[in-house]
Every structure is written in structure tokens, then in C-alpha cells.
C-alpha positions in Angstrom: 6.3 -25.7 -16.8 9.3 -23.9 -15.3 8.8 -22.6 -12.0 11.5 -19.8 -10.6 10.7 -18.7 -7.1 10.1 -15.1 -6.4 10.5 -15.4 -2.5 13.2 -13.0 -1.3 15.9 -14.2 1.2 15.3 -11.5 4.1 18.1 -9.8 5.5 17.2 -6.9 8.2 19.9 -4.1 7.9 20.4 -2.3 10.8 19.7 1.5 10.6 21.5 4.1 13.4 19.7 6.5 16.1 19.9 9.5 13.4 18.9 7.2 10.4 15.9 6.2 12.3 14.8 9.5 13.4 14.5 10.8 9.8 12.2 7.7 8.9 10.2 8.8 12.0 10.2 12.5 11.0 8.8 11.5 7.6 6.4 8.9 9.0 4.6 11.8 11.3 4.7 14.1 8.7 2.8 12.1 6.2 0.5 10.8 8.9 1.0 7.4 7.5 -0.2 4.0 8.8 2.0 1.9 11.1 1.3 -1.8 12.1 2.0 -3.4 15.3 1.7 -6.3 17.2 2.7 -8.4 20.2 2.7 -11.5 18.9 2.1 -12.7 15.3 -0.2 -13.3 13.9 -2.4 -11.2 15.6 -1.5 -7.7 14.2 -3.2 -3.9 14.7 -2.9 -0.6 13.3 -2.8 3.2 13.7 -1.5 6.0 12.5 1.9 7.9 13.5 0.4 11.1 15.0 3.8 12.9 16.4 7.2 12.1 18.3 9.5 13.8 20.4 13.2 13.3 21.1 14.1 13.3 25.3 17.6 12.5 26.3 18.5 10.5 23.2 15.4 8.5 23.2 12.7 8.7 20.3 9.0 8.5 21.5 6.4 8.3 19.2 2.7 8.4 19.5 0.3 6.2 17.6 -3.4 7.6 17.3 -6.5 5.6 15.8 -5.2 2.1 17.6 -8.5 0.8 18.4 -7.3 -2.5 19.7 -9.3 -2.7 23.4 -6.5 -4.4 24.8 -4.2 -2.9 27.4 -0.1 -2.8 26.5 1.1 -0.5 29.1 4.7 -1.6 30.1 5.0 -4.6 27.0 7.6 -4.4 24.4 6.0 -4.8 20.9 7.2 -4.5 17.5 6.2 -2.4 14.5 6.3 -2.0 10.9 6.0 1.0 8.7 6.5 1.7 4.8 8.4 4.7 3.6 8.7 5.4 0.0 7.8 1.5 -0.8 10.5 0.4 1.8 9.6 -1.6 4.6 11.0 -0.6 8.3 10.9 -2.8 11.2 11.6 -1.9 14.7 10.7 -2.6 18.5 9.5 -0.2 21.5 8.0 -0.1 24.8 4.2 1.1 25.6 4.9 4.1 28.2 1.0 5.5 27.6 -2.6 4.2 26.6 -4.9 7.5 26.2 -8.6 8.0 25.3 -10.0 4.6 25.7 -7.1 2.9 24.5 -7.1 4.9 21.2 -3.7 6.6 21.4 -0.5 5.4 22.7 3.0 6.7 23.3 5.8 4.4 22.6 9.7 4.6 23.7 11.4 3.4 20.7 14.1 1.1 21.0 17.4 2.7 19.4 17.5 0.5 16.3 15.6 0.3 13.4 15.6 -2.4 10.5 15.2 -2.2 6.7 14.0 -5.2 4.6 16.9 -6.1 2.0 15.2 -8.6 -0.3 17.7 -10.1 -2.7 15.1 -11.0 -5.3 11.6 -9.4 -6.9 8.0 -10.4 -5.3 5.9 -8.6 -7.6 5.3 -9.8 -11.3 6.1 -6.6 -13.6 3.0 -6.7 -15.7 3.5 -3.3 -18.4 3.6 -3.8 -21.0 3.7 -7.6 -21.5 -0.2 -8.3 -19.8 -3.1 -6.3 -20.1 -3.8 -5.7 -16.8 -6.5 -2.8 -15.0 -7.7 -2.2 -11.7 -11.3 -0.2 -11.6 -12.7 1.2 -8.6 -15.6 3.3 -7.8 -15.9 6.6 -6.2 -18.2 9.6 -5.5 -18.6 12.2 -7.9 -18.3 15.8 -6.7 -21.4 17.5 -7.4 -21.6 20.0 -10.1 -18.2 19.3 -10.9 -16.3 18.3 -14.1 -13.1 16.6 -13.1 -10.6 17.6 -15.8 -8.0 14.4 -16.3 -4.5 14.3 -18.3 -4.3 14.6 -21.8 -5.1 11.2 -23.3 -3.3 12.1 -26.5 0.2 12.7 -24.6 -0.4 9.4 -22.6 -1.6 7.2 -25.6 1.3 5.2 -25.8 0.7 4.2 -22.1 -2.7 2.9 -22.9 -4.1 4.6 -19.3 -7.3 6.0 -19.3 -9.6 7.8 -16.7 -12.6 9.2 -17.6 -14.5 6.6 -18.8 -16.9 6.8 -21.8 -20.2 5.3 -21.7 -19.4 2.2 -24.1 -16.4 1.4 -22.0 -18.6 1.4 -19.2 -21.2 -0.9 -20.6 -18.3 -3.4 -21.4 -16.5 -3.1 -18.2 -19.6 -3.5 -16.2 -20.3 -6.9 -18.2 -17.2 -8.0 -16.5 -18.5 -7.8 -13.1 -21.6 -6.6 -11.0 -19.5 -5.1 -8.6 -18.7 -2.1 -11.0 -22.6 -1.0 -11.9 -22.5 2.7 -10.4 -25.0 4.7 -8.9 -26.2 8.3 -10.3 -23.7 10.1 -7.7 -20.9 7.3 -8.2 -18.4 6.9 -11.2 -15.8 4.7 -12.4 -12.2 4.9 -13.1 -9.1 2.9 -14.5 -5.9 2.3 -14.6 -3.1 0.3 -15.9 -1.3 -1.8 -13.6 2.6 -1.7 -13.4 3.2 -4.7 -11.1 1.3 -7.0 -9.0 1.1 -9.6 -6.2 -1.5 -11.7 -4.6 -2.1 -9.0 -2.1 -0.9 -5.5 -3.9 -0.2 -3.6 -6.8 1.0 -0.4 -8.3 -0.1 1.7 -11.2 0.3 5.7 -12.0 -1.9 8.6 -11.7 -1.7 12.2 -12.5 -2.1 15.2 -10.1 -5.7 15.5 -10.7 -6.7 12.0 -10.3 -4.7 11.7 -6.8 -6.1 15.0 -5.9 -9.8 14.5 -6.6 -10.1 10.7 -6.3 -7.3 9.1 -4.6 -6.4 11.4 -1.8 -10.4 10.5 -0.6 -9.7 7.1 -0.5 -6.7 7.0 1.7 -8.3 7.3 5.0 -10.4 4.2 4.4 -10.4 0.7 3.3 -12.2 0.1 -0.4 -13.0 -2.5 -3.1 -11.3 -2.7 -6.1 -12.1 -4.8 -9.6 -8.9 -6.2 -11.3 -9.0 -7.2 -15.3 -6.2 -9.7 -15.5 -6.0 -10.8 -19.2 -9.7 -10.8 -19.1 -9.8 -12.8 -16.0 -11.9 -10.9 -13.1 -10.6 -10.5 -9.5 -13.1 -8.6 -6.7 -10.2 -7.4 -4.4 -11.3 -6.3 -0.7 -10.0 -4.8 2.2 -7.8 -2.2 -0.3 -5.8 0.5 1.0 -3.7 2.9 -0.2 -0.5 2.8 1.5 1.8 5.4 -0.9 1.8 7.8 -3.8 5.2 9.1 -4.7 6.0 11.6 -6.9 7.2 10.9 -10.5 8.4 12.5 -13.5 9.4 10.5 -16.4 9.9 11.2 -20.4 7.7 8.4 -20.7 5.0 10.7 -19.5 5.8 13.1 -21.9 6.7 15.8 -19.0 3.5 15.6 -17.2 3.9 15.0 -13.3 2.5 11.7 -12.4 2.4 9.8 -8.8 3.1 6.2 -8.3 0.2 4.8 -6.3 0.5 1.7 -4.2 -2.0 -0.5 -3.1 -2.3 -3.4 -0.8 -5.2 -5.7 -0.3 -6.4 -8.8 1.1 -4.3 -11.8 0.0 -6.1 -13.1 -3.2 -5.1 -17.2 -3.6 -7.0 -16.8 -7.1 -5.1 -13.8 -8.3 -1.8 -15.8 -7.0 -2.9 -18.9 -9.3 -3.2 -16.5 -12.0 -0.1 -14.9 -11.7 1.7 -18.3 -11.2 -0.2 -19.9 -14.2 0.0 -17.1 -16.6 3.7 -16.1 -15.7 5.3 -19.6 -15.0 6.6 -17.9 -11.7 5.8 -19.3 -8.2 4.9 -16.6 -5.8 5.9 -17.7 -2.0 4.4 -15.2 0.3 6.5 -13.8 3.1 5.4 -13.0 6.5 7.8 -10.3 7.5 6.5 -9.3 10.3 6.5 -13.2 11.6 10.2 -13.1 10.2 10.9 -10.1 11.8 9.7 -11.3 15.7 11.9 -14.1 15.2 15.1 -12.4 13.9 14.8 -9.7 16.9 14.7 -12.5 19.3 18.5 -13.0 18.6 19.5 -9.4 18.6 
């Protein structure tokens, strides 16, 4: 079988102070996740809480970073994602507060975005039948109205799943049995890798289900051409507003999800597409790159 590599030749493109400030402001306004580390591969994560500019220096406060490790005075690396683009930078930890749950970092002047010379994910729609299912807690005595199926039938999306569909889905995996307080939702996947995927959701799906998942890691089940994968440690990493004629003018969101890398899913992608997927540890690559800066 012919094999093409998806591995990108990595370029780290330097941003100036003004560009850095704009990205940090957006990061903080969304309360987004940020990954940090002193030495790969031991990574930690927190949430961008606030920032301020003092004497041309940017100070970022990171919350929810329960690492039980003193880093004051240490220079560490950071990685965050804005609008599906990865950014990397360094900074020095100035303070750690509240039993190490919060820290203030003086960021270095330059930030770097990743330029990838080739795609990393397999585009699944419309060639492959790939669906992501997840369970959610039903709101008591609330009827959630989802998008107009007639308008969306050409995309073969579905949201509220009827009992016949649920029985078929349960036959795929015991993980999809739902209790009385739970329900099931499914999305057709747009693109996928062994550690991430994306799909489209409408406003009510986002507000009633996906927004509630943003604070937590969760599990989801993937049906890839009738092969089932149980994906763990899933996390919503972005929700981008999306308007396109293919959705008949209905406002939509593109949802990005990462999960614990699945070797079996990697093999499936390679087997069905003839593509070799080489995973890239961008944090480690940045750590090596910045040593020479």
C-alpha cells in the first residue's frame, strides 16, 4: 500500500510584543487552557486568569495549576491554542500563590506560532462514515430543541437520537448505555487524528451540552466505519463560530476536541487511508528549538 507522511516540518514563527499581547488578551478573555512545563515530557496545565502590562513587560496569572511543585524563579515553557493555532513561549515564574494553585509569570518578549507545512489530520467528511457519541446529563423537565433536520439532511448530522437509533448504538458499545438522567448525542466528524477531532454543532447544542463539558475531561465513543473506539480524557479545546452556505444559513460552531492518544485509532487511520501518521511532540520540539534562541 502506498504511504504518505502527514508529519509536518515544524517552523516556529516569531511574533512581536504587540502580537503577543493580543494573543494573551484573547487567551485570558476566554479563560483558556494553557500547558506549561520545565522539562518535557512532564507537562502541567492551568487556566489563563488575567494579565497586565508593566514597563513593557507582560505578566500572566495562571490559575487552577495544582502541581505541588515550587517553580518560583524558574524559567518554564508555555503552549496555548487560539482559533486552532498553537502558540509557544517562555517566561519566568515570579510568584506562586494559594498553595501553588496560582502563579504569576513574567513572559519573555517573543511568542512563537507553529507553522505546519502539511496537514496532520485526516479529512473524514464526506468520504468516511465517522461519528462521535457522548453522554450528557439531561436538564430536568426541559425539552431541548435542536437544529432543523430537514435543513441539515445533506450533512447527515443528527442530535436528538431516537430509541431505534439508540438501540443500534448501544449494540456498538456498552459504554453508551444511558441512565434515566442521561441522554446521548452524536456528531459527524469532520477531521480526525489519533489524539483529536472536530465536528460542527449548532448554538443550542453548544449552549445546552458542550459548554457544560468545557470545564471537565470526559469520555466519548467513536464509530469509524463500524469500528468502535472508546476515547478517554477528552477535552473541548475550541468552539469557533462558523457560518457557511452548506448549513443553509444556520449559525454553527466548529468544535475541537483532544483526547488521550489512541494507538488503535492511529492504525485505523493508516489502514483505511493509506496515510502514515507520525505524531509530533510539539512541546518537546519547542524546548529544543528555544535553546538556540
